[in-house]
N, C-alpha and C positions, 0 to 999 in steps of 0.2 A: 342290121337289121333291128329292130325294135325288140322287149322282151315280149310285148303285148302281140306283136305279128309274130314270134315265133309261137307263142302260145295258139293264135289261131290256126296258123298253120299246122301244129303237131293235132288242136282238136280235130282240125277235118281228113288228117291225115285216121282219123280212127272209124271213118268209112269204110274204106277197104277192109282196115283190118276186121270190123264186126262184120260186113258180108261176107268173108271169109271163116271165122269162127262158126258165123250158123250154116255156112254151107256144110264146115267138117264137124259140126253139132249132130247136124239135123241126116248127114247119109251114116255118120258110127250106129246114128239108133236105127236107122230104118233098115238096115244092114243084118239086126242081129236076129239071129236065129230064133226068133220069140215070137209064138202067136199073142199080139196084145189084147184081142178079142179074148180069148180062151183063158191068157193070164187075170183080165178084170174079171170076167164072168165068172169064174170060178164053178162052183158046183152048182150053181143057182140055175134050176131048170127052165126058169122063164126067161135067161140069158139065153141059155144055151141054144134055147129053141127058134131066138130071134138073133145069131152070131150075124146071118148074111146081112140083115136089117142095121145093125150097128157098127159092120164092116164098111158097109157101103156109107150111115152117116159119119163116118170119121173118115172117110175119102181113101181108108185104105185098097180100094180095087182099083185106085187110080195109080197109073204110071209114077215114079219116084216124083220125076222132073215134077211134072205139074203138084205133085203133094206137097214139094218143096216151094214151090210158088205161093199156092194158096197158103201155105204158115207165114212164109216168109215176106208177102208182098203186107199184108194188111199191119206186121209186127212193125215193119222201117215207116210204115207212112202213116197209122192210125195207133201205135204204142196197142195192137190189138194182136194178143197173145193165143186166143182163141177159148175156148170152153173144155172145162175139166173134164175127164173120162169116167172120172169117178166118182162127181159131184152134179151130176147134171141140169145143165143149165148153170152153173156157177164160171165165172170169168176166170181166168186162171190167174188176173192181176191181183183177185179178192183172196187168194190163196197161199201169196207172198211179198206183195207188195205192204201190207202192213206191219209185216217182220223187218224188211229193211234199214229200217231206223233201226231197230234193237242188234241187229249183227254190227254193221256202221259202229254202234256205240262200244260193244264188244271187241271188238278189232280194231279200231282207234284207238280206244283208251289204253288196250293190251300193248299197242306197238311205239304210240308214246313214249308208255311207263319203260318199256324194255329199250328205247333208244336212250332215253335218261339214263337210264341204274346203267345201262352197258359202256355208256359211256364215262360216265364217271370213276366205274370199277376200272374200267380198261387203262384212265389215265392214273387212278394213282396207284396200280399193280405197275406198270410201265414205269414210273418215276421211284418205282419201288423193286426193284428188278431183284429177285433171288432174298428178296425178305420174308418175313413169314407171310405175309397179307398176303403176297403174289404166290406164293405157293400153297396156302389156304383157297385164293381164288381159282386156281389153278385147278383144283382137286374139285371145287364144289361145281365148277363150270362145267368139269367132265364129266360130272356124276348127271348134272341138269341135262346134258346134251346128249347124252345113254340113253337117258329114262325115257321112253314115248309117252308120247301127251296122254294116250288114252289110258295109259298104265296108272300115269298118276293122276288124271284124272278119276278113275275109278278109287284109288288107293284115298283122295282127297275124298271122296262121296260117301264112300263105306265109310271112314272116323268119321265125317261129320255127322250121317245118320246115328251112328252111335252113339256120340257125346251130346246130340242136338235134345233139346224136346221135343213132343208130339207136335208143337204148330209147322216147325220147321219140316221134320222128314217128308209130309207128302209132297213138297215141294220138287223133292228129288223125284218122287214115285208115280206123281199122276202129269195125266195132261194139263200143259200149262197153255194160259191166253197170249194177250201180248204186253201187260204193263208188267216191264220188268221193274218197276220199282216194287213192287207188289211181292218179287221174287229175288232180294236181295242174299242171302244166302246161293242160290244159284248164282249170280253175278258175282258174286265174289270169289267163290270157290273157281267159278271158270277164266276170270281173270288170271288169277294165281299161275293155274295153270298154261294157259297161254305163255305168261311173263315168264315162266321160269326156263321153258325149252327155249324162246327169242332171245334172253339176256343169257343166255349161256354161250350161243352161238357168238353174238356181237359182245360179248365182254373181251372172250378170245381174238375176236377181229382186232378190237380196238387194239388191247394190247399189243398184238404183233404188228400192227403197221406202228404202232407211236414206238415201240422199240426198235425198229427198223431206220426211222424218220431220225430218233434221238442219237443215233449212231451215226448222222450224214457230217461232213463238213461244215454245210453252212450251220448249221447248230453249235457244234466245237466253236465255231469262230464267233455267235452273236456270246455265248459265253464266256470266249477271251475280250471280248468287248466290255467287259460289265453287266450286262443287262442282266435284272432281277429274274431268279430262275422262274417266277411266275410268267415273266412277259417273253421268256424262252419258249416255254412248255405248250402256253393258251397261244399266243401271241405268232410264236413260227411253227413250232411242231404239230400243233393240233388241226391248222386247218389244210395240211397236206396228208397228214396221216389220215382222215377224213374222206380224204377223193375218193381213193379202192373201197372205203367202207359202204360208202353212198353205193357206188356200183352193184357190190354184192346183194347190200341190201336190195336195192331194186329189181334183183333177178329173181331176188328168193319173197318177194312177196306178194305171186301166185301161188306158190306153194303153201306160204302162212295162212293167206286167206281162203284156199280149200281147205286145209286141215282144221278152220276151224268148225267144219262144218261135224266134223266127230265128237270135238266139244262139247256143241250143242246138243248132240245127242244124247250123250252121255247124262251132262247136267240136264236134261230136260229143258234146256235155255229155248224161250222161245224167238227163234232166229229164223234167216232165210235156210239155214243150213240143215236145220233140223227138219223142214216142211222139204225139202230135196228128198232128204233119207227116208221121209212118209212116202213122198209120189212115188218113189223108185221103188221102194217095197210093195205097192199097190197099183205098178206098172201105170201108172197118170203121166202117158207120156207126156203133154203138151206144157204140164207145169215141169216136168226134169228139164225139157227144153229150152223152156222160160228160165229157170233158176241158174242153169248152165249160162244160157246167155249172160244172164247178171253178171254172173261173175268174172263170166270169160273178157266183158266191156271193163266192168273196173279194173280187171288186172291190167287192161292194156291202160287205161287212165291213171292210174297208180306210177305205170313203168313215164307216162310222159311226166308227172310230177317229179319224178325223179331224173329226171334228162334236167328239167329246170333248176331242182335243187343243185345239180352236179354244177351246172355253169355260174351258180351265187357262191358255190364253195370254190370254186376255181376260176379267178378273173382271167384267166388265159383263154379261156372257151368264150368265143364269141358268138353270140345268137345271130 
């Protein structure tokens, strides 16, 4: 089977996965013991007097199966996620779609930099086993892996606010728009925060896999034949060391992506994650469902990309 046909088959497999994600997300939120009308209405007397009308307009009086169908059918057929509960008449897509590109940018740059930096550090540490560089790498990656992202984010934020001028401080303290180029301090610090945790984990993984491969008999044979060390490391050891690395990274992608929401909220970064947390606090259920569908579908798609990358790295795998 060609790579193109394999990719098409995997894309088609997204359909049942996406339907399953939608069922799981919708019913989990539907069975929560929270009154959506009361959560949105709060203490507003006008809204409280119209509780029944609001519940009827939101379809909360319908059976749960009908509610799911009324939500899912337009979503899958027309990409219509409905209207926001907290912004009357505003489509849900207008509340998160403008921020999708920012989140993809933030996550994509951090992910690519993490792969590049961790691969380089892991190879150098493994080829200089027990050296000062190796021990320092182990220590720094342990620290980076142990510190929670939100703690590091808060430390960086407080430090920059204390050291920066008056033009930078408001970026971290006020509600931002959608133009990330106007908010470069938040972008840089958010990227650094995501890079530290991802690089620490990936570096230790690459180092351990490289050490394991470099002890194999075929590596000793390659060196005994007089091959240059660069050819041994990069031509023979690295590709085999990357096989489990690709698998682990692929499985950790959904967690990394969902964790970016916390980083966006801390740095007030105009991304989908910030909109998700804002919608959750306001109990804007249609927006929460739409954003969770976005994260779930994107995570499954990235796993498909990782499967293809695994086949490219290991020529023994046939599509």
